[in-house]
N, C-alpha and C positions, 0 to 999 in steps of 0.2 A: 246305757248311761255312760257318760264320759268320766275318765279318771285322769289325774294329772300323772303322766309318765315322763320318763327321761326323753323318750322319742318325741313326745309332744312338745316339750320345752326346747329341744334342739331345733325342731322344725320352725318354731317361732323365734329363734335366735339367729336368723340368717344374717342380720346386720352385724353380729359379733363372730361371724365365721363358724357358727355352731358350737362355740365355746360357752359353756354355761357357768363355770366356776367364777368367771369374771364379769358375768352379765349384770348390767345396771338397770336395764328396763326390759320388762316382759309383759306381753299382752296375751291373756288367755280368755278373752271374752267370747261368748256364744259357743261354748264347747260342751254344754250339758253337764258340767262338773257338779258333783253332789258333795264332795268333800275336799277340804283344803288340806293338802298333804305334800310332804317331801321338799317343798320349796325352801324351808329353813335350812335344810341339809345340803342342797345342791346349789343354791343361788344366795350365798351369804352377803354378796356385795350389792344386792338389788337396792335401787333408789326409788323406782316407779314400778308399781305392780297393778295391772288392769285385770279385774276379774268380774266385770259387769256382766249382766244377763246370763247368769248361770243358775244352778239349783243348790248353792252352798247354804246349808242350814245352821252352821256354827263357825265362829271365828276361832281358828285354831292353827297351831304350827307356824306362827309368824313371829313369835316373841324373840327369836334369835336374829332377826333381820335388824341389826343396830343402825344401819345406814338408810333404812327405808324412810322416804320423805312423803311419798303420796301413795295412798292405797284406795283403790276404787272398787267398791263392793255393791254398787247399785244394781237394782233388779235382781235380788236373790231372796233366799227364804230365811234370812237371819232374824231371830227373835230377841236377841240380847247382845249388848256390847260387852265383850270380855276378851281376855288374853292378848291385850295390846300394850301392857305396861312395859314390856321389854323393847318395844320400838322407840328407842330414845330420840331418834332424829325425826319422827313423824310431825309433819307440819300441816298436812291436809288429809282429811278422811271424808270420803263420800259413801254415805249409806242411804242414798235416795231409793224410795219405793222398795222397802223391805217390810217386815212384820214385827218390828221392834215395838213391843207394848210395855215393857219395863223400863220406864223413863229414868228411873233411879240408877240404872246400870251405867248412865253417862258418867257417874262419879269415878268409875275405874280410869277414866281418861285424865284424871287430875295429875297422875304421875308423868303424863306426856306434856312436859313444860314447854315444848316448842310447838305445840299444836295451835294453829292460827285459824284454820277454816274447818268448819264441820257442816255436813249436809244431812239432815234428818227428814226433809220434806217427803210426804208420801207414805210415812209410817203411821200406824194407829196412834202412837204417842204424840204426834204432831197435832192431833185433834183434841188433846187434853186441855182443859182450861188452866191457864197459867204455865203452859209448856215453855214458851220463850223465856219468861222471867226465871223459871227454874234452871234451865240450861245456862243462861247468862250468869247467874249467881253461882252455880256449881262449878263452872269452868271459867275462872277468872282470866286465864291466859288467852282465851278466844278473842279474835279481832273480828271475825265474820261468822254469822250463823244463817244457813240457808240462803247464801248469797247477799245478805244484808248486813251492813256494817253495824257494829255494836258501839253505840255512843257512850261517853263517860257517864252522862246523866242517867242513861238507862241502866247501866250496871249499879250505880249507887241505889237507884230505886229498887232494883231487883234484890240487892243485898238487904235492904231494910224490910222488904215484904217476904223475905225467904222462908221464915218459919211457918207462916200461914200458908204460902203456896206449896211448900213441901207436904203439909198435912193433906192439902186438896189432891195433890198428885198421887199420894199413896192411896187414898180412897179410890180414885179413878182407876189406878193400877189393879187394885184388888177386884173391882167389878169386871175389868177386862180379862183378868186371869180366870175368873169363873166362867165367862162366856167362852173363853178359849178352850177351857177343859171340855165343855159340852161339845164344841165343834170338833174336838179330836175324837171324842167317843163316837160322835155321829159319823165321822169319816172312817173310823176303824170298823164300825158295824157295816157300813156301806161297802167297804172293801171286802170284808169277809163274805157278804152276800154275793158279790160279783164272783169271787172265787168259787163259791159253792155252786153257783149257776153254771160257771164254766165247766166244772167237773161233771155236772149232770148232763150238759149238752154233749160232752166228749164220750160218754159212756152210755150203754143201753142195758137194760135188765133182761135176762132170759126167763123161760118158763120155770126153770128149776131154781131161780133165785140167784144164780151166779152172774157176775159182771163179765161182759165181753164186749169187744169193740168191733169185731169183724166176723161176718158170717159167710163171707164169700168162700172161705176155705172148705165149707161143707158142700159146695155145689159139685155135681159131677162134671167130668171132663167135657162132655158134649155141650152142657150149658155154658161152660167156660169159653168154648170156641165161638158159640153164638154171641156171647158178650163181647168178645174180641172184635167180631165183625162190626158190631154196633158201637164200638168204643169211641171213635172220633165224634159221632153225633151226641152220644151220652156226655162225653166229656165237655163238649161245647155247650150243651144245655146246662150242665152243672156249673160251668164257669160263669154263664150269664146269671144263673140263679144266685150264685154267691156274690157276684158283683152287685146285683140289686139289693140283696140283703145287707151288704156292707154300706151301700149308699143310704139305705134306710136307717141303719144303726148310726151312721155318722150324723145324719140330720137330727135324729133323736137326741144324740149326745150334745150337739151344739145348741139345740133349742131348749134343753133342760136347764132350769135356773140353778146356780151354784154360788156358794160364798167365796169371797176372795181370801183364801187361806193358803199356806204352804202345801197342804194336802191336795187342794184343788189344782194347784199348778202342777204338782207331780202326776195327778190323774190325768190332766190334759196332755202332759208329755207322753205318758204311757199309752194313751189312746192314739195319739199320732204315730207313735212307734208301731203299734199293733196294725194300724191302717197301712203303714209303709210296708211291713212284712207280708200282710195279706196280698197287697198289690204286687210285690215281688214274686210271691208263689203263684198268682194268676198268670203273670207274665211268663214265668218259667214253663207253665203248663202249655201255654199258647206257642211256645217256641218249638219248631219242628227240627228234628235232627236232620241236617242235609246229608243226602247220600254221597259217598265218596265219588270224586270226579273220575270218569272212565277215561283212561289214557290209551289203553290197548283194547281193541275190539275182541269179541269171542273167537273170531278166526285168526287172531294174531296180527291184525293190521293196525299200525300206529295211527292215532288221530291227531288232527291240528286242534290245539287248545291254547287259549290266551286268557287264563283266568285273571292274572293281574292287570289286563287291558293296557299293555304297553305297546307303543309304536315300534315297528322293527322294519328292517329291510334285508333281503336275502339276494345276493348277487353272485354270479359265476365268474370268478377271476380266471380267465383262460390263460393269461400270461404266466401266472404262477401255478396253474393247474390246481386250483383250490376253490372251495365255496366259502363265502364270508358272510356271517350273520352279524348284523349290527342291531342290538337290542337297546332301546332307549330306557335304561334303568335310571331310577331317580338319582339325581346328582349327588346328594348328600347321604345316601343309603351306605351303611357299612358293608364291606365286601364279605364279611363273615355271614351275612344274611342271604347270600347268593350261592347256589350250588348248581354246577354245570355237569351234565352227563351227555357225552357224545356217543352215539350208537352208529353202526354202519349206514342205517337208512333214515334215522331221525336224530334230532338233538332236543334235549330236555333241560330247561333252566328252571330251578325252584327259587322264586323271589318271595322271601318272608313266608315260606310255606305254601305259596300259590304257584301251581305248575304252569309253565309256558312250554309247549311242545310243538315242533314243526317238522313235517316230513320233508326230507331232502330230495332234490331232483336226481341226484346221482349217489352212488355209493362212495363212502369216504373212509379214511383210516382213523379210527378213534385214537390209536396210540400216538399218532403223530399230530393230533389236533392240539390247539392251545387257545387259551382265553385271556384277554387283557381288558383292563379298564381304562377308558380315556380320562386323562387328568383334567381336562378342561370341561367336558360335558358329563362325565361320569358314565357314558355309555358302555355297555359290555359288547366287545367285539370277539367273535369266535371264529378262528381260522381252522378249516377242515380240508386237508388235502384229499384229492380224489384217489380212487384205487385203480391201478393198472392202466393209466393213460399217459401218453407221451406226446408233447407238442412238436411238430415238425415245421422247419422253416420254409415255407412255400411262398411263391409269389401271390397266390390267391389267399382265401381264408384258410386258416389252420384247422385241420381235421384231426381229431384224436385217433391214434392207431393203437389197437390192443397189442400188447407185447407179451411174449412168453419167453421163458428161458431158452427154449430150442430155437425159436425164430430169431432171436437176437444173436445167438451164436452163428447161425447161417449168414446173417447179414454182415457180420464182421469178417467172415471167411471170403465172401464175394468182394468185399471192398479191398481186401488185401491182395486178391488175385488180379483184379482189374487196375490198369494204370490210367489215370485221368490225363488227357491231353487237351491243350488249348487249340481250338480251331478258329480261323479268321475267315470270314465270308469274303470271297474274291470281289463281290459287287461293292464291298465297302472300302476298296483300295483306291478308288478314283480320287482325283485331287479335289479339294474343297471348292466350293463355288464362291469365288472372291466377291461376285456381285451382291451376294446375299449377306455379306459380312457388314455389319453396321458397327462402326467405331463409336465408342463412348465419347460423349462430348466432354472435352477436357475444360476445366475452368482455368482460364488464363487470367493473370493479374490485370486488373482494369487500369488503363493509363488515363491520366487527367489531360485532356486536350485543351488547347487554348481556345477561348471563345472567338468566333470570327468577328473581325472588325466591322463595325456598323458604320458605313459611310453614307452619310445623308445624300440623298439625290438632289442634284442641282435644279431638277425640275420642280422641286417643292417650292411653292410661292412664298412660304414663310421662312425660307432658309436664308440666312445672312452669314457670310464668311467673314470672320473677324480675324484679321492677320495677327493680332497680338496673342491670340490663344494658341498654345502649342498643340501640335497634332496628337491624336489619341494613339497610345502604344498598343 
């Protein structure tokens, strides 16, 4: 069952940055709250309070909320209107679908002079003869009742008939209280029977009259071993049997007729909670404990494992004599959730507790290795230098040469004793072949040449020479 706690209020006060002392609006609906508490101490400045669809049975601990304007207690187990005199600023009260049978308790709202709207529809008192006339006459400050505006003529008529209506209401209240007392006794008896039945099912009697719950402790060790062999099958059968029993009990509970009372609401909630717990127990039994992931075989050989299922690439950087691992770690994952362990023959990366292990093609130096995160992609890049390999500059492909301290000292001595001389091939001294030299074409500036004069031919039959026209330049 839910309770009003400071953590619950802070989680529902996100719009106020989790500050509850200055909170003006609070919504605690559908939290299975049974008691109204602590709010008047922690949230003195509340103006709007939503508490609908809970299991609250009594209005209490709200009298110090002087600024409260709207209180919603719909769909609860309230049977009486009380303890609201201190809410001086209350203008709207919603008590829809509760169990209020004492209609005369609305008179306690006469001190709330600013109350304009009241909702009592769905309560047993709303079925009383003369219900609306009684409320209209008792609370003269009201403007709306159950969403319907109160006319001036309606109030005048209600005030005139108030003595007769009040007598009728009290008689109906008395009859309701008698029925309610019988319902409470019946619910209490039924609850006691269920508790006794549960105790009987949970325990068994022995031949000597003593109570005990477990007889498996008396079995010999050989029988225990046989039971352990058959444990998975037996457990599976027991789970199926319990599941069928739970389904039958659930159907029997929902098909059983019941009265609409606060006790029936509580019984329904307890039944649902019991079903949920039984389901959790069955699911826990079904869960199998996964064996730990094997990273090193029995003969000491490292295995390739990719439990986080990440993309990766492994390349041999011959230029820098190192092996580079690029692991596609999630971009926004915190680096504190990644643990890198480089060994001479393999590399292991733990990503959120899941191992990624890869066997290396060559032996590396763990002490000289380093790991970095890419700022753009978030990938993890591990640089692992190789052990005892030197790259020589040759015209062909570079081949690694294993070096030892003795061999390196001998090579340095030989180089110091020998003198390197440059030799020129005599065949290369001939003069160059001038015929094969091709000069590059130089781009010379382009000169604009005058267009040739166009002299018409005299043989043209249409040509006529006009002496007055000057010659073309």
